[in-house]
C-alpha positions in Angstrom: -18.3 -21.5 11.4 -17.3 -25.0 12.5 -17.8 -27.3 9.9 -18.0 -25.1 7.0 -16.3 -26.3 3.9 -15.0 -23.6 1.6 -14.1 -24.3 -2.0 -10.3 -24.8 -2.4 -10.5 -21.9 -5.6 -12.2 -19.5 -3.2 -9.6 -20.2 -0.3 -6.8 -19.8 -2.7 -8.0 -16.4 -4.0 -8.4 -15.2 -0.6 -5.1 -16.1 0.4 -3.4 -14.3 -2.6 -5.8 -11.5 -2.0 -4.1 -11.2 1.5 -0.7 -11.7 0.2 -1.0 -9.1 -2.5 -2.5 -6.7 0.0 0.5 -7.3 2.4 2.9 -6.9 -0.5 1.4 -3.7 -1.7 1.3 -2.2 1.9 5.2 -3.1 2.3 5.9 -1.5 -1.0 4.1 1.6 -0.2 5.7 1.9 3.2 9.4 1.6 1.4 8.7 4.4 -1.2 9.2 8.1 -1.1 6.4 10.0 0.1 5.4 11.6 -2.9 5.0 9.9 -6.5 6.5 12.8 -8.1 9.6 14.7 -7.1 8.4 17.3 -4.6 10.7 19.9 -2.5 10.8 19.2 1.6 9.0 21.7 3.8 10.1 22.9 7.6 8.5 21.8 10.5 6.9 24.1 13.0 8.7 24.9 16.2 6.5 24.9 19.2 6.9 28.1 21.1 7.4 26.8 24.6 9.3 23.5 24.2 11.1 24.4 21.1 10.3 20.9 19.6 9.9 20.9 15.8 7.1 18.8 14.5 5.6 18.3 11.1 7.8 18.9 7.8 9.2 16.5 5.3 12.5 15.7 3.6 12.5 16.3 -0.2 11.2 13.4 -2.2 12.8 12.0 -5.2 9.7 10.7 -6.6 9.1 7.2 -7.5 10.9 5.6 -10.5 9.0 4.1 -13.4 9.7 0.5 -11.8 8.2 1.5 -8.6 5.0 2.8 -10.3 4.6 -0.4 -12.4 4.9 -2.4 -9.3 2.5 -0.3 -7.4 0.1 -0.5 -10.4 0.5 -4.2 -10.8 -0.3 -5.1 -7.1 -3.2 -2.7 -7.1 -4.6 -4.2 -10.1 -4.0 -7.8 -8.5 -5.7 -6.7 -5.3 -8.8 -5.4 -7.5 -9.1 -8.8 -9.4 -8.6 -11.1 -6.5 -11.3 -9.0 -4.6 -13.8 -9.6 -7.4 -12.8 -13.3 -7.5 -13.7 -13.5 -4.0 -16.8 -11.1 -3.7 -18.3 -12.7 -6.9 -17.6 -16.3 -6.3 -20.7 -18.5 -6.7 
């Protein structure tokens, strides 16, 4: 809406929520597919084309630092969401 002024603290919280969500998504994209070490699995070969689909490489799991970074960002996203949703 044109002309609607939102409080600066609400705008700052919303901006930080967007930033934290973006940081969390980028971090999760960079991590191995499994939190715990897991063996890979072969894909399935299509009977007519021979194209192999599915399957995964082995996952080394996440390090403790990676787990803590994800936890920190998730908590920040939750806190900022509450701050925005419950803003008076």
